[in-house]
VMD Tcl script that builds the backbone (N, CA, C; Angstrom):
set m [mol new atoms 261]
animate dup $m
set s [atomselect $m all]
$s set {name element resname resid chain x y z} {
  {N N MET 1 A 28.690 -31.284 -9.836}
  {CA C MET 1 A 27.299 -31.848 -10.012}
  {C C MET 1 A 26.513 -31.664 -8.444}
  {N N THR 2 A 27.111 -31.113 -7.209}
  {CA C THR 2 A 26.438 -30.667 -5.929}
  {C C THR 2 A 26.132 -28.400 -6.984}
  {N N ARG 3 A 26.802 -28.220 -7.801}
  {CA C ARG 3 A 27.002 -27.190 -7.930}
  {C C ARG 3 A 25.056 -27.308 -8.917}
  {N N LEU 4 A 24.986 -27.553 -9.612}
  {CA C LEU 4 A 23.676 -28.517 -11.005}
  {C C LEU 4 A 22.921 -27.904 -10.417}
  {N N ILE 5 A 22.426 -28.825 -8.681}
  {CA C ILE 5 A 21.352 -29.284 -8.096}
  {C C ILE 5 A 20.903 -27.386 -7.001}
  {N N ALA 6 A 22.359 -27.401 -6.166}
  {CA C ALA 6 A 21.908 -25.838 -5.800}
  {C C ALA 6 A 21.671 -24.622 -6.237}
  {N N LEU 7 A 21.955 -24.594 -8.129}
  {CA C LEU 7 A 21.773 -23.581 -8.043}
  {C C LEU 7 A 19.893 -23.056 -8.075}
  {N N PRO 8 A 19.754 -24.436 -8.751}
  {CA C PRO 8 A 18.291 -23.865 -9.019}
  {C C PRO 8 A 17.653 -24.040 -7.573}
  {N N ALA 9 A 17.456 -24.419 -6.691}
  {CA C ALA 9 A 17.010 -24.944 -5.129}
  {C C ALA 9 A 17.534 -23.435 -4.711}
  {N N ILE 10 A 18.934 -23.022 -5.302}
  {CA C ILE 10 A 18.722 -21.083 -4.797}
  {C C ILE 10 A 18.008 -20.208 -5.373}
  {N N THR 11 A 17.479 -20.717 -6.213}
  {CA C THR 11 A 16.290 -20.204 -7.432}
  {C C THR 11 A 14.962 -19.581 -7.292}
  {N N LEU 12 A 15.141 -21.501 -6.818}
  {CA C LEU 12 A 13.504 -20.854 -6.149}
  {C C LEU 12 A 13.061 -20.303 -4.942}
  {N N LEU 13 A 14.541 -20.801 -3.586}
  {CA C LEU 13 A 14.450 -19.955 -2.546}
  {C C LEU 13 A 14.009 -18.198 -2.876}
  {N N LEU 14 A 14.615 -17.913 -3.577}
  {CA C LEU 14 A 14.413 -16.582 -3.521}
  {C C LEU 14 A 13.635 -15.827 -5.025}
  {N N MET 15 A 12.521 -16.642 -5.617}
  {CA C MET 15 A 11.682 -16.319 -6.336}
  {C C MET 15 A 10.336 -16.883 -4.879}
  {N N ALA 16 A 10.587 -17.256 -4.108}
  {CA C ALA 16 A 9.760 -17.045 -2.991}
  {C C ALA 16 A 9.823 -16.801 -2.155}
  {N N CYS 17 A 10.828 -15.338 -2.091}
  {CA C CYS 17 A 10.880 -14.182 -1.029}
  {C C CYS 17 A 10.187 -12.403 -1.756}
  {N N GLN 18 A 10.515 -13.599 -2.553}
  {CA C GLN 18 A 9.491 -11.687 -3.590}
  {C C GLN 18 A 8.167 -11.861 -4.096}
  {N N PRO 19 A 7.482 -10.646 -3.986}
  {CA C PRO 19 A 5.763 -10.523 -3.977}
  {C C PRO 19 A 5.118 -10.862 -4.879}
  {N N GLU 20 A 4.291 -10.871 -4.578}
  {CA C GLU 20 A 3.831 -11.996 -5.567}
  {C C GLU 20 A 2.675 -10.935 -6.333}
  {N N GLU 21 A 3.100 -10.609 -7.653}
  {CA C GLU 21 A 1.901 -9.843 -8.346}
  {C C GLU 21 A 0.821 -11.045 -8.678}
  {N N THR 22 A 0.144 -9.405 -8.401}
  {CA C THR 22 A -1.585 -10.252 -8.928}
  {C C THR 22 A -2.946 -9.374 -9.389}
  {N N ALA 23 A -3.359 -9.049 -9.871}
  {CA C ALA 23 A -4.375 -8.384 -10.158}
  {C C ALA 23 A -4.918 -7.925 -9.195}
  {N N SER 24 A -4.462 -7.993 -7.591}
  {CA C SER 24 A -5.198 -8.118 -6.364}
  {C C SER 24 A -3.931 -6.833 -6.206}
  {N N GLU 25 A -3.078 -6.600 -6.592}
  {CA C GLU 25 A -2.025 -5.888 -6.040}
  {C C GLU 25 A -2.620 -4.227 -5.756}
  {N N ASP 26 A -3.739 -3.537 -5.870}
  {CA C ASP 26 A -4.642 -2.460 -5.686}
  {C C ASP 26 A -5.660 -2.992 -5.399}
  {N N ILE 27 A -5.976 -3.730 -4.012}
  {CA C ILE 27 A -6.964 -5.015 -3.095}
  {C C ILE 27 A -7.414 -2.824 -1.993}
  {N N CYS 28 A -6.967 -1.887 -2.595}
  {CA C CYS 28 A -7.017 -1.536 -1.578}
  {C C CYS 28 A -7.574 -0.149 -2.130}
  {N N GLY 29 A -7.873 -0.460 -3.613}
  {CA C GLY 29 A -7.982 1.002 -4.965}
  {C C GLY 29 A -7.565 2.648 -4.379}
  {N N VAL 30 A -5.885 1.890 -4.753}
  {CA C VAL 30 A -5.388 3.238 -4.426}
  {C C VAL 30 A -5.233 4.255 -6.234}
  {N N LYS 31 A -4.923 3.064 -6.972}
  {CA C LYS 31 A -5.687 3.721 -8.297}
  {C C LYS 31 A -6.691 4.703 -8.024}
  {N N GLY 32 A -7.594 4.637 -7.894}
  {CA C GLY 32 A -9.076 5.459 -7.859}
  {C C GLY 32 A -8.784 6.975 -7.370}
  {N N PHE 33 A -7.596 7.276 -6.454}
  {CA C PHE 33 A -7.731 8.567 -5.901}
  {C C PHE 33 A -6.505 8.854 -6.398}
  {N N ALA 34 A -5.732 8.145 -7.291}
  {CA C ALA 34 A -4.721 9.328 -7.670}
  {C C ALA 34 A -4.365 11.030 -8.160}
  {N N THR 35 A -5.293 11.070 -8.675}
  {CA C THR 35 A -6.232 12.383 -9.392}
  {C C THR 35 A -6.647 13.719 -8.210}
  {N N LEU 36 A -6.832 12.705 -6.919}
  {CA C LEU 36 A -6.575 13.685 -5.693}
  {C C LEU 36 A -5.577 13.952 -4.700}
  {N N VAL 37 A -4.928 13.818 -4.967}
  {CA C VAL 37 A -3.083 14.739 -4.714}
  {C C VAL 37 A -3.364 15.679 -5.138}
  {N N GLY 38 A -2.551 16.455 -3.684}
  {CA C GLY 38 A -3.156 17.942 -4.039}
  {C C GLY 38 A -4.683 18.995 -3.603}
  {N N THR 39 A -5.222 18.011 -3.318}
  {CA C THR 39 A -6.615 18.740 -2.410}
  {C C THR 39 A -6.715 18.399 -1.671}
  {N N ALA 40 A -7.369 19.391 -1.099}
  {CA C ALA 40 A -7.580 19.188 0.783}
  {C C ALA 40 A -8.274 17.669 0.764}
  {N N ALA 41 A -7.565 17.189 2.128}
  {CA C ALA 41 A -8.512 15.217 2.521}
  {C C ALA 41 A -10.128 16.188 2.692}
  {N N SER 42 A -9.731 17.460 4.006}
  {CA C SER 42 A -11.328 17.854 4.419}
  {C C SER 42 A -12.530 18.304 2.831}
  {N N ASP 43 A -11.824 18.071 2.026}
  {CA C ASP 43 A -13.511 17.932 0.934}
  {C C ASP 43 A -13.875 17.219 0.297}
  {N N HIS 44 A -12.632 15.210 0.499}
  {CA C HIS 44 A -13.704 14.074 0.678}
  {C C HIS 44 A -13.637 12.930 1.454}
  {N N ASP 45 A -14.292 12.286 1.131}
  {CA C ASP 45 A -15.016 11.173 1.683}
  {C C ASP 45 A -14.230 9.766 1.689}
  {N N PHE 46 A -13.382 9.170 2.614}
  {CA C PHE 46 A -12.552 7.880 2.021}
  {C C PHE 46 A -12.785 6.612 2.476}
  {N N THR 47 A -14.827 6.931 3.680}
  {CA C THR 47 A -15.135 6.145 4.408}
  {C C THR 47 A -15.878 5.020 2.828}
  {N N ASP 48 A -15.764 4.054 3.279}
  {CA C ASP 48 A -16.757 2.906 2.473}
  {C C ASP 48 A -16.749 1.735 2.981}
  {N N PRO 49 A -17.805 1.137 3.724}
  {CA C PRO 49 A -17.594 -0.361 4.611}
  {C C PRO 49 A -17.433 -1.048 3.940}
  {N N ASN 50 A -16.650 -1.324 2.998}
  {CA C ASN 50 A -16.013 -2.605 1.598}
  {C C ASN 50 A -14.443 -2.413 2.387}
  {N N ARG 51 A -13.895 -0.998 2.875}
  {CA C ARG 51 A -12.499 -0.614 3.125}
  {C C ARG 51 A -12.203 -0.348 3.404}
  {N N PRO 52 A -10.808 -0.712 5.442}
  {CA C PRO 52 A -11.338 0.669 6.264}
  {C C PRO 52 A -10.267 1.082 5.107}
  {N N HIS 53 A -10.221 2.626 5.646}
  {CA C HIS 53 A -9.088 3.378 5.472}
  {C C HIS 53 A -8.455 4.028 6.972}
  {N N ARG 54 A -6.941 4.494 7.332}
  {CA C ARG 54 A -6.853 5.983 7.492}
  {C C ARG 54 A -5.816 7.263 7.221}
  {N N ILE 55 A -6.575 7.926 7.821}
  {CA C ILE 55 A -5.831 9.396 7.706}
  {C C ILE 55 A -4.580 9.964 8.267}
  {N N ILE 56 A -3.931 10.110 7.996}
  {CA C ILE 56 A -1.730 9.656 8.557}
  {C C ILE 56 A -1.657 11.427 8.439}
  {N N PRO 57 A -1.189 12.397 9.051}
  {CA C PRO 57 A -1.196 14.281 9.326}
  {C C PRO 57 A 0.280 14.432 8.824}
  {N N PRO 58 A 1.370 14.745 9.339}
  {CA C PRO 58 A 2.382 14.863 9.463}
  {C C PRO 58 A 3.245 14.496 11.127}
  {N N ASN 59 A 3.945 13.712 10.760}
  {CA C ASN 59 A 4.543 13.784 11.991}
  {C C ASN 59 A 3.221 12.685 13.295}
  {N N SER 60 A 2.959 11.949 12.385}
  {CA C SER 60 A 1.536 10.756 13.093}
  {C C SER 60 A 2.416 9.015 13.658}
  {N N ALA 61 A 2.092 8.701 14.564}
  {CA C ALA 61 A 2.432 7.291 14.638}
  {C C ALA 61 A 1.252 6.982 14.314}
  {N N VAL 62 A 1.510 5.251 13.520}
  {CA C VAL 62 A 0.435 4.645 12.820}
  {C C VAL 62 A 2.027 3.343 13.296}
  {N N THR 63 A 0.206 2.544 13.424}
  {CA C THR 63 A 0.804 0.878 13.479}
  {C C THR 63 A 1.246 0.732 12.782}
  {N N MET 64 A 2.708 -0.826 12.286}
  {CA C MET 64 A 2.637 -1.003 11.735}
  {C C MET 64 A 2.204 -2.375 10.761}
  {N N ASP 65 A 1.403 -3.027 11.478}
  {CA C ASP 65 A 0.424 -3.731 10.334}
  {C C ASP 65 A -0.329 -3.800 9.361}
  {N N TYR 66 A 0.772 -4.945 8.507}
  {CA C TYR 66 A 0.269 -4.499 7.512}
  {C C TYR 66 A -1.255 -5.174 6.549}
  {N N ARG 67 A -2.184 -4.017 6.437}
  {CA C ARG 67 A -3.868 -4.674 5.748}
  {C C ARG 67 A -3.011 -4.490 4.529}
  {N N PRO 68 A -3.489 -5.082 3.420}
  {CA C PRO 68 A -3.519 -4.773 1.990}
  {C C PRO 68 A -4.815 -4.123 1.545}
  {N N ASP 69 A -6.228 -4.512 2.206}
  {CA C ASP 69 A -7.109 -4.063 1.394}
  {C C ASP 69 A -7.234 -2.498 2.211}
  {N N ARG 70 A -6.361 -2.436 2.270}
  {CA C ARG 70 A -6.322 -0.681 3.661}
  {C C ARG 70 A -5.655 0.167 3.081}
  {N N LEU 71 A -6.650 1.292 3.103}
  {CA C LEU 71 A -6.313 2.674 1.952}
  {C C LEU 71 A -5.523 3.371 3.105}
  {N N ASN 72 A -4.477 3.819 2.458}
  {CA C ASN 72 A -3.748 5.241 3.684}
  {C C ASN 72 A -3.735 6.513 3.416}
  {N N VAL 73 A -3.855 8.286 3.941}
  {CA C VAL 73 A -3.993 8.366 3.426}
  {C C VAL 73 A -3.088 9.626 3.998}
  {N N ASP 74 A -1.863 9.519 4.044}
  {CA C ASP 74 A -0.977 10.572 4.243}
  {C C ASP 74 A -1.295 12.194 3.278}
  {N N LEU 75 A -0.298 13.175 4.491}
  {CA C LEU 75 A -1.767 14.232 4.234}
  {C C LEU 75 A 0.030 15.813 4.799}
  {N N ASP 76 A 0.156 16.762 4.441}
  {CA C ASP 76 A 0.225 17.964 4.504}
  {C C ASP 76 A 0.341 18.654 5.090}
  {N N GLN 77 A 1.333 19.689 6.363}
  {CA C GLN 77 A 0.715 20.626 7.016}
  {C C GLN 77 A -0.288 21.336 6.967}
  {N N ALA 78 A -0.804 21.294 6.039}
  {CA C ALA 78 A -1.964 22.041 5.771}
  {C C ALA 78 A -3.046 20.913 5.351}
  {N N GLY 79 A -2.951 20.105 5.429}
  {CA C GLY 79 A -3.890 19.001 4.909}
  {C C GLY 79 A -4.167 18.753 4.198}
  {N N GLN 80 A -3.696 19.275 2.532}
  {CA C GLN 80 A -3.275 17.902 1.743}
  {C C GLN 80 A -2.861 17.009 1.448}
  {N N ILE 81 A -3.515 15.908 0.779}
  {CA C ILE 81 A -3.447 14.951 0.263}
  {C C ILE 81 A -1.236 14.858 -0.541}
  {N N THR 82 A -0.928 14.338 0.182}
  {CA C THR 82 A 0.358 13.960 -0.602}
  {C C THR 82 A 0.397 12.802 -1.097}
  {N N ARG 83 A -0.423 11.859 -0.630}
  {CA C ARG 83 A -0.718 10.101 -1.167}
  {C C ARG 83 A -1.399 8.848 -0.804}
  {N N PHE 84 A -1.364 8.541 -1.724}
  {CA C PHE 84 A -2.548 7.314 -1.223}
  {C C PHE 84 A -1.250 6.168 -1.121}
  {N N TRP 85 A -1.904 5.447 -0.357}
  {CA C TRP 85 A -1.065 3.933 -0.492}
  {C C TRP 85 A -2.246 2.522 0.704}
  {N N CYS 86 A -1.577 1.745 -0.481}
  {CA C CYS 86 A -2.487 -0.059 0.657}
  {C C CYS 86 A -1.575 0.223 1.844}
  {N N GLY 87 A -2.552 -0.427 2.732}
  {CA C GLY 87 A -0.892 -0.911 3.611}
  {C C GLY 87 A -1.515 -1.024 5.252}
}
mol reanalyze $m
mol bondsrecalc $m
mol representation Tube
mol addrep $m
């Protein structure tokens, strides 16, 4: 009987640990920038008063604080955009 009670409880605990999938998953607007990967970051303006951003050159130190609304732009040695991500 104890096992029958424990299994649903464990399942609920594991579900609570999963990230919530919502429509706001792309809150920083990363999907709108996907076509810019491979282009020079200097050719684009990422500023937006409603969205924080940071440009991250290679080997740069970045804070580990998580901000889902922040657009992060990773660059390679030549200043080309390699990746966009929220956080």
